[in-house]
C-alpha positions as CSV (number, residue, x, y, z in Angstrom):
1,X,-1.5,19.4,9.8
2,X,-3.7,18.5,6.8
3,X,-2.4,15.8,4.4
4,X,-3.6,16.0,0.9
5,X,-3.0,12.8,-1.1
6,X,-2.8,13.6,-4.7
7,X,-2.0,17.2,-3.9
8,X,-0.1,17.8,-7.1
9,X,-3.1,16.9,-9.4
10,X,-5.7,19.2,-10.8
11,X,-8.1,18.9,-7.8
12,X,-5.5,18.4,-5.1
13,X,-3.4,21.4,-6.0
14,X,-6.4,23.7,-6.0
15,X,-7.4,22.3,-2.6
16,X,-3.8,22.8,-1.2
17,X,-3.7,26.4,-2.4
18,X,-7.1,27.1,-0.8
19,X,-6.0,25.5,2.5
20,X,-2.7,27.4,2.6
21,X,-4.5,30.7,1.9
22,X,-6.7,30.1,4.9
23,X,-3.7,29.6,7.2
24,X,-3.6,25.8,7.4
25,X,-0.5,23.7,7.6
26,X,-0.5,21.3,4.6
27,X,1.5,18.3,3.6
28,X,1.3,17.3,-0.1
29,X,1.5,13.6,-0.5
30,X,2.2,12.5,-4.1
31,X,4.2,10.1,-6.1
32,X,6.2,12.9,-7.7
33,X,6.3,16.3,-5.9
34,X,9.0,17.7,-8.2
35,X,6.3,19.6,-10.0
36,X,5.0,21.2,-6.8
37,X,7.6,24.0,-6.4
38,X,4.8,26.6,-6.4
39,X,3.0,24.8,-3.6
40,X,6.2,24.4,-1.6
41,X,7.0,28.1,-2.1
42,X,3.5,28.9,-0.7
43,X,4.3,26.9,2.4
44,X,3.2,23.4,1.8
45,X,5.4,20.5,3.0
46,X,6.1,18.0,0.3
47,X,6.1,14.2,0.8
48,X,7.0,11.8,-2.0
49,X,5.2,8.5,-1.6
50,X,2.5,6.2,-3.1
51,X,-1.0,5.7,-1.7
52,X,-0.8,2.0,-2.6
53,X,2.1,1.5,-0.2
54,X,1.0,1.1,3.4
55,X,4.3,2.1,4.9
56,X,4.4,5.3,2.7
57,X,0.9,6.2,3.8
58,X,1.7,5.7,7.5
59,X,4.7,8.0,7.2
60,X,2.8,10.6,5.2
61,X,-0.1,10.9,7.7
62,X,2.1,10.9,10.8
63,X,1.2,13.9,13.0
64,X,-1.8,14.9,10.9
65,X,-5.2,15.8,12.1
66,X,-7.0,15.5,8.7
67,X,-6.3,13.5,5.6
68,X,-8.0,14.4,2.3
69,X,-7.8,12.3,-0.9
70,X,-7.5,14.1,-4.2
71,X,-5.9,11.0,-5.6
72,X,-7.3,9.0,-8.5
73,X,-5.3,5.8,-7.7
74,X,-7.5,2.8,-8.1
75,X,-6.9,1.6,-4.6
76,X,-6.1,3.8,-1.6
77,X,-4.6,2.3,1.5
78,X,-6.0,3.6,4.8
79,X,-3.5,3.5,7.6
């Protein structure tokens, strides 16, 4: 599982699409995944949360092998 923080943004969504096309399991981690129906339809798992919240980050990365940040948040918490 690859987690993409900020996976609904301009950079993140392109990355998610590319990862899905190449057969990877992807979890999109974003504050608002309601705009990510295309990514969900392509096979991405959606996770609503905030990278500035340590508990949210811990839940989002659970079971992942790789975490990629496409997020532009001013401070990102590393779990």
